[in-house]
MARGU-911960 format. One record per residue (C-alpha): residue in one letter; x, y, z. Coordinates in steps of 0.1 Angstrom, whole numbers, plus 5000, padded with zeros to 4 digits. Last residue first. Example, Ala and Ser with C-alpha at 12.3 -4.5 7.8 and 13.67 -1.06 7.14 Angstrom:
2
s513749895071/a512349555078/
***
This chain:
544
g515903775408/y517703935438/l519103655459/a518803365434/e520103565405/k522903715426/f524003365437/p524103235401/e526003555391/m528803545417/g531203295401/i530602935391/r534002785399/r535103025427/y531702985444/t531802605442/d535302595457/l534302835486/f531202625494/r533402315496/e533402075467/g532501715472/n532501615436/q530301895423/r528402175440/e525502355422/r522402275441/l523902265475/y525702595467/v522602765455/d520802645487/a523602795509/a523203135491/t519503125498/e520003035534/v522403325538/a519803555522/d517003435545/v519203525575/i520003855558/g516303925554/d515503875591/e518004155600/s517104365569/f519004315537/g521704495517/p521904565480/g524404365459/t526504055463/i529404225481/k532704055473/g534803855498/l538603895500/s540903605492/t543603415510/d544403065496/e546703005526/a543703055548/e541703375555/s539203315528/g536503535512/g534103425484/l530803585492/l529703905509/l526203995521/q525404355533/y523204405563/n521204705570/e520304855604/v518105155600/g519005515607/k519305625571/k521205305562/d523605215591/v525804925582/g526204555593/l528604355572/i528003985567/g530503745552/i530103405536/h533203215527/g534303465553/a537503675550/h535904015544/h533603955574/h536603935598/g534303995628/c536404295639/a535704435605/n536204805611/i533304855586/c530704795613/g528704515630/s530904245616/i529803885608/k531803575597/l530603255582/k533002975573/l531402685554/e533002335556/g530202085553/l526902205539/a524801885544/e524901885582/g524102255584/k521102195562/g519302025592/s516502285590/a516402345628/a520202375631/f520402595601/r517902845614/e519202835650/s522702925640/i521503195615/k519303345642/q522003355668/a524603505645/v522103775635/p521303845671/i525003885679/s526004115651/r524004435658/a524504735636/n526505055632/a529304965656/l531805215670/s530405235705/c530504855709/y528204665732/d524904545717/l525904735685/g528404475675/p530104225698/c532004085668/a530903765653/i532803455641/i530303175634/d530902805640/g527302725631/i528102725593/q530702445599/d534402515605/l534202335639/n530602235645/p530401945669/t528902125699/g530501985731/l530802285753/g527302285770/a528802165803/e527501805801/v528701795765/l532201895775/k532301635803/q531201355779/w533701465753/l536601445777/t535601095787/f535400995751/l538701155742/d540901005769/a542200715749/k543100945720/r545401125743/v544901495743/h547701745735/p546402085721/l543302145742/v541902415720/i539402695728/n537002875704/q536703235692/t537803185655/h541203335665/i541703025686/v542503045723/r544902765735/l545002545765/e547802375784/d548002185817/f549401875801/s546301835780/y543901585797/a543701665834/e545102025836/g543402135804/l540201975816/e540402155849/a541002485832/m538102415808/l535902355839/r537002695854/m536202865821/q532802695819/d532002805854/a532903165846/t530703155815/a532103145780/d531303375751/g533003335718/p529903335696/i526703415715/g524603105716/g521702995694/v523202655688/p526302635709/k529302825696/l532102825722/s533302495707/i536102305725/v538602185699/a540601875706/s544201835694/v545001465689/y547301205705/n548300845697/h550300935666/q552301225681/k552401505655/h548701555662/p545801535638/h542901775646/t539701715666/n536401895664/r534701765633/d535501395630/v535701345668/w532401525673/v530701305647/a532100995663/f530901105698/d527401145684/p527600795668/d528700625700/t530700315689/r533700535677/d536300385700/i539400575692/v542600375686/d546200465691/p546400335727/a548900495750/n552400345749/a554200665737/d552800865766/f553901215758/a556101395783/p555401755772/d557301895742/v559702185748/f558302535747/y559902695777/s563402595766/k562802785733/i562903115753/r566403045766/e567502945731/l566203265718/e568103455745/a571303255738/r571303365702/p571903715714/p569203975707/e569604155673/i570504525676/g574004505663/q574204845647/t575804735614/l572804515606/l570604815612/h571904985582/a571404685559/f567904655572/e567105025566/e568104975529/e566204655527/v563104815542/q563405105517/r563604865487/t560704665501/y558504975503/e559505055467/q558604705454/a555404675474/g554105005460/l554505335478/e550705385479/h549905025487/v552604965512/l551705295530/i548005205529/k548704855543/i550805015570/r547705165586/a547305535588/k544905605559/y541705615579/k543505775608/n544306075587/d547106315596/r549406055611/r550105885578/g552905625579/y556305765565/r558805725594/n556905475615/y556305255585/v559905265575/r561005195610/l558504905615/c559804705585/a563404775596/e562504655631/t561204335617/y564404275597/t566504325629/i564204115650/l564503815626/q568203845618/d569403525637/l566403365621/p567803415586/v565303605565/f563803415535/d561003495511/r561103875514/i558304125505/l555503875502/p552304085496/a549804135524/i546204095513/m544204425516/p540904535531/t540204905531/r537304975555/g538704725580/m540804425569/g544504395570/g547604315550/g550704525545/v553704305550/y554403935543/f557803825556/a559203465551/a561303355580/g564303125583/l565102765593/e567902585576/g567102285553/a569802375527/d567302535503/g565702725531/r563102605556/v560102815566/i558803015596/n556003225582/i555703585594/g552703805587/i553104175593/d550104415592/h547904115593/l545603965567/r548303745552/m548603545584/a544903455588/a546103225617/r545402875604/d547602905574/t548602565560/e552102585546/s553402565581/a555302775607/i553003055617/v553503405632/a550903675632/f551604045639/k549204345644/f549804715645/k547604995657/r548005335640/p550605605632/l552805435658/y553005565694/s554805295714/f557105205685/e560305385692/p560305335729/h559604955727/f557404905757/s556704545748/s557904495712/w561104305717/q559504085744/r556604005722/l558803945691/l560803685711/e557503535722/a556303505687/y559603345677/p559303095706/r555603035695/p556402925659/d557002555669/a559002425639/v558502295604/e554702255610/d552701985594/a552201745623/a550502005644/a551201995682/g553802275689/a551502535673/f547902415669/h546502755677/d548702905650/s549903245661/s548903585674/i551003875687/n548904095711/r549204455698/i552104665686/c551205025693/n548605285684/g546405205714/s544804885726/t545904545739/q549304705746/i549304595783/a546304395795/h548304165818/m549003805827/e551503615849/v549003455873/k549403715901/a549603995874/l546003905863/a544603965898/e546504295900/l545104395866/i541604315879/d542104525910/p543204815888/a539904795869/e537804805900/e537305185903/l536505195866/k533704945868/i533804675841/w530904525822/n532304395789/y535104175799/q537304085769/i539503775762/n542403755738/q543203525708/r542903835685/t539603705671/t538103745706/f537103535736/h534203705755/g533903665793/y531103555816/k529903595852/r528503945849/d531904115854/f534204185884/t534003895907/d532603615886/a534303715854/i537603765873/d537203405888/g536803265853/l539903445840/a541803315871/r540702955862/m542103015827/q545403135842/r545802845866/g544902595839/n547602715815/l547202955786/t548503005751/g546703235726/y549803365709/p550103605739/i546903615758/a546303985765/v543304095784/r540804345770/l538804545795/m535504695786/y534105005804/a530305035806/h527205085785/l528205195750/q531905125754/l534705295772/y537905095766/l540504965790/g543404775775/n546204925796/m547505155768/l543905255763/r543505365799/l546405605797/p545405745762/k541905815775/f542805975809/q543706315795/d540706335773/e538506205801/s539806475824/l542306395851/k542206545886/g538506465888/d538906225918/i537805925897/r540406015871/r543106065897/q542105725912/c542405555878/q545905705872/d547105585906/r545905235900/f547505255865/e550905315880/a550605045906/v549504795879/r552304895856/a554904845883/d553504495889/v553804415852/m557404535849/a558404355882/q556904035870/d558704045836/y562004135852/q561703855878/d561103595852/y557703525838/l556903185823/y556703095786/m554702785776/
***
């Protein structure tokens, strides 16, 4: 993983000192809230319903044990002994005191972390495949390219005040595990006809009130022109993106209104101009970054067999591990979705335990998944049983990856000042309902996602089953969507019809699941069955 050099550390330390002064001036009344707001947002500090919330950047989701342990200590010292892992591979703390915010940033800086550009109209935390560097199907580790983009975008003077927030995802396999086409820019590292590496660019995706799937605008950009082409994409957006209406300010609206063909023409024109300017970092810089992402010292002689005698362990292995490029290793997923729990939450003690497990069993490396779980990317098969026992003891061993209990949910109206409805209680009730009925076992892969407002922080558009909470004449109302996908077969869910009450939406999810169980053929997933039979059988069951 990438380590700070003296320039990185000096930059982060300077920002901490600057923000400490800004906070003190706000506390002293020398800055109004309107004056302070853009300053705090550029440091990841939001004012929510009940307290300040701090969002900490975890670039491409990669952490070491020291950093995860520090996150647990921050939860203990400055919050209510827990943190919330997000769909952006970040962590949020929901109960922050303004006077203590600079102390948190200082604690983060000591372990090479920060909260810079986790909010505001700038380039946000760059996400990536959580199995990067471990997956057998990738053409290259995408994280060096994500890191190159991170360094290029941090404090970029031209893109610090974009028309709206901006999100990147970088992957390097045909299997999309990062919702790449639902980002402002999605980059897939691919091989050209001669076997050389390059980048395919997808621009103009996103969720929110106007969900769109990013079109492919260029199928191959040489990697020694990656930053130049990215800058061309941003320049066209920064030049023409709407600043008069925040609801039409995202790049997806610009690409849609110009048309992908015209947007691409302007990008290519800007790209040709930038190539004459020589803005691309030297190849040596990319090679320097790559040196931080070399493979760990795998044990080639470790056993290649998993003892599946314990049936509960065997279920966890089947659901919560992923094939590794090294035959005698796997990537192990730690579920932050216990039955009836709050999706994505981890206690301070659990974070410290995960730090220890990462150090002991995964070469001191952990990853945050955009589905709000944690990955140990490099685990010997011989260590899996011991690892599983420790996870179960800590309440982290739920075998539900990509099952209906593996719910994505935003904080909703319990915390967020933008929300119209609660997400957390709905997620808890659905989790408990399907665990009690036993239907979760029969359903197989079924991705459920819940948002408490149209901003779609819970990715409801991309759920096989999605739930959107809205305000209907002062009452929380929940719309049901079916047929979404964030994978390589990206699709947007469609609303079934009139919404439901909080208890009614739990019944509605079960009804939709029952239709699937009745109609599926030949081991189809829920999504496959929906695509084959369409919406009508579900609507008939839901509304009569």
